[in-house]
N, C-alpha and C positions, 0 to 999 in steps of 0.2 A: 504493500500500500504506500510505502514511503517513496519508492522510485517514481510511480505515476504522479504523485503529488509534486515531487521535485521537478519533473519535466513540465507539468502544468504551470508551476510557479515560474520556471525559467522562460517559458513561452509568453506568459503574461508580462513578465518584466521586459522582455525584448520588445513586445508590442507597445508597451508604455514608452520605452526609450525612443522607438521609431516615431510614435505619435508626437512626442515632445520635440524631436528634431524638426519634424515637418511643420508643426504649429507654432514653434517658438519664433520663427522669423529670423532675419539676419542679425548677426552680432553687432551691437552698436560700435564697439571698438574697431572691428574690421571695416565697417562702413565708413567710419571717420578716417581710417588709414587709407582707404581707397580714394576718398575725396581729396585728401592731402596729396596723394600720389598723382591724381589727375591734374591738380593745380600745378605741381612741379613740371609735369610733362607739357602742359599748355604754355608755360612761360620759359621752357628750356630753349636755349639758342641752338642746340644740337639737333639738326634735322634727322640724322640717322637714328639718334636716340628716340626721337618722337615717332618715327616710322616703326621702329621695333616695338615700342610700347603699344602703339596703335594695333599692330598685328596681334600681340598678346591679348589685348583687351577684346578684340573681335573673336579670337579663339576661345577666350574664357566665357563669352556670352553664349557660345554654342552649347556649353555644358548645361544640361537640364538640372532640375532640383534633385532628381534621383541620382545623377552623377555626383553632385555635391555631397549628398548623404552617403553614397558609397565611398567617397574619398575620406569621410570622417571615420567610418567604421572599419574599413579594410586596412590591413597593415601595409605600409610602404606604398601609398597610392601612386606616387610619381613613377616608381619602378613598374607598377602594374600598367600604367598608362603607356610607358615606353614599350613594354612587352606587347600590348595590344596593337600599337602602331607598327611593330615589327612584323606582325602577321600580314600586313597589307590589306586588312579588312577594315571597314568603317564601324568597328565595335567600340562601345563605350563602357565605362566602369559600371554604369547603371545596368546595362544589359548583362554584364558579367555577374553582377550581384543577383539579378533576377534568376539567371540560370542556376547559380549555385544554390539559392534558396529553394528553387523548384526541385532540384535533384535531392536536396536534403528532405524535403517534405514527402516526395514520392517514395524514396527509399525507406524512410522511417515508417510510413503508413503500410507499405508492403510487408516489411519485416514484422510489424505489429500484428497484421492480419494472419501471418504465418504462425503466430503463437510464440514467437521468440521473446526473450527477456527484453523489457523496454530499455534497460541500460545498454544492452548490446546493440539494439536498433539505433539508439542515440549516437553512440560512438561510431558505428559503421556509417550512419547517415552523414555525420560530420566528415568522416574520411572521404566518402564518395563526393560530397559537395565541394571539398577542397581539392581532391586529387584529379577528378575527371576534367573540370574546366582548365586546371593548370596543365594537365597532360595534353589536352587538345591544343591549347595556345602554344605550348612548347613544340608540338609536332608541326603545326603550321609555320612557326618561326624557323624550325630546322629545314623544312621543305623549301621555304622561300629563300633562305640563306644558301642552300645548295644550288638552287636555280641561279641565284645571283653570282655565286662563285664560278659556275659553269660558263656564264656569258660574260663575266667581267674581263677576262683576257681579250676577248674579241672587241670589247669596248675600248680597251687600252690600245689595241692595234689600230682601231679606227682613229683614235686620237693621234697616234703616231703618223698615220697617213695624212691627216689633216694638217699637222704641224709641218711635215715635210713639203706639203704643197703650198705653204706660205700663210696659212690661216693663223690668227691669234688663238691663244688657249681658250678664251671665252667663246669664240665661234665654234671651236671643236667640241666644247662641252655641249653646246646647243645641238650640234650635229649628232652627237651620241644620244642625246635625249630623244631625238626624232627617229633615228634609224635603228637603234638596238631595242629589241622587245623587252617587255617587263619581266622581272622587276628592276633590271638595270636601267632601262629607259625612264621609269617613273622616279627612281632615286636621283638620277641626273637632272630630270626636270625640276625637282625640288631644289637642287643646288643652283640651277640657273635662275629660278624664281627668287631665291634668297639674295642672289647677287644683284638682281634687278631692283630689289627694294632697298638697297643700300649697304648690304653686308659685304665684307671682304670675302675673297675666295677662301682664305684660310678659315674664317669663321664658319662659312657655309659647309666646307668639307669636314670641319671638326664636328659640327652638329650632326651631319649625316653619319660620320664614323661612330659617334656615340650612340646614335639610334640603332644602327645596324649591328654594331658590336662584332664585326668581322675583322680579323687581322689583315685580310687582303686589302680592304678599303683603307685601313690605317696605313698600310705600306704605301698606298697610292698618295694619300695626303702628305705623309712624311717626305716622299720623293719630290713632290712639287715644292714643299717648303724648303728643302735643302737646295734644290736647283735654283730657286729664287734668291737664296742668300749667297750661294757660291758661284752661280753661273754655270755655263756649259751647254752641251747639246741636250736639250730636253727630249727630243724625239728618240735619240739613242738610249737615254736613261729609261724612258718608258718602255722601249722595246725590250730592254734587258729585264725590266720588271715583269712584263707579260710572259717572258720565257721562264722566269723563276716561279711565277704563279702557276703556270702549266705543269712544271716539274713537281711543285708542291702538291698539286691536285693528284698527279699520278702516284706520288708516294703515299698519299692518304688512301688511295684505292688499294695499293699493295698491302698496306698494314691492315686495312679492313678485311681483305681476303684471308690474310694469314691468321688473324685473331677471331675469325667468325666461329670456328669450332669451340674455342674457349668461351666465347660469349654465349653460345647456345647451351653449353653445359652449365654455365652460371645461371641462366634463365630457368632451366629445368630444375636445378637443385634448389634455387630460391623460391620457386612457385609451388613445388610439389607439396610441402607441408600445408600450405593454405588450401590447395585443391583438396587434399585428403580431409582437412578439417571441415570444409563446407560440404563435401560429399557425405560425411558421417552426420553432420548437422541436419542435412536434408532427409536422411534415412531415419535417424533416431535423435530428434531434438532434445528429448529429456536427458539423454546420456551426456551430450556435449554441453548442455546448459549448466552443468556442474562447474565448468570453468569460470562462470560468472557468479557463483554462489560460494563455493568452497574456497577459503582463504589459501589453503595449501596449493590448490590448482591454479589460483590466480597468480601466486608468486612464481610457480613453476612456468606458467605461460609467459609471464613477463620476462623471466630469465631466459627462456628459449628464444623469445623475440629479440632480446638484446644480443645473444650469441649469434643468431642468424643474421642480424644486422651487421655485426662485426665481420662475419664471413663474407657476406655479399659485398661489403665495402672493400675488403681485401681483394676479392676476385675482380671487382670493377677496376681497382687501381692496377692490377696485374695486366689487364688487357687494354688499358687506356694509355695511349702514347701521344706525347706532345710533339708537334712538328714545328 
């Protein structure tokens, strides 16, 4: 009786907190700070500063009230916003929070209807709500980054051909944005647009490198910065960079092929105990429910999870190679 009452109390508390956030309105201190910031921007003599602030204000107005609420409750909202932008989708934090809450509610209700302990349903629902959206976003980021890295050497070679034909670097960036398919073309279009609104090329490339998080694009930005400071043949430097990136990609594929057997073994060994647990749980729920009642079994289960986590971590490090 205690566990259902605890769940009901937590749900009621969460509802009251959400209702308070929605109905409380804006914070007076934050509103005052925004007004002071707008006055500084209005009377600032720096045109580039004003343009950048204006863009930030326009982007901030796009966020709905649900996105603002998600930014208050979710840990590290700025990192989550960057991860959502890395997917290439127009997803917001509010949509992410709705999906997570829906997964939690559905999984908790399904497990409760199966007659499982409410505490087990609560923890498993929280795990599903946190893991599945995070995994899907990570999968989309990885797939997009792989597509970007596959087309990025072609973009650099197009830059090289444009520079050798006499075009300036800004025109070659526009050419890459128009000719190379996404995601490389879309990223270079954002770089060109940032340069048009007053940002320097270094700032635009740095922001794109931070959002993408790929070493390949960081190499590209560093190469342009070094060449601008030291001089030299930029076309030849970029041509060498394209060759290095292709060789790096080939080395990654070789390592992936050599370590595929070890990764498969790690996946099987790591997932087998959980598969057996859920199979027995589906056949005989009363037998496995003792893991959530008996203190000795709870301690044994936690200890087993810790040791399994250590083993999976060691196996992951053994097959993970940095290039």
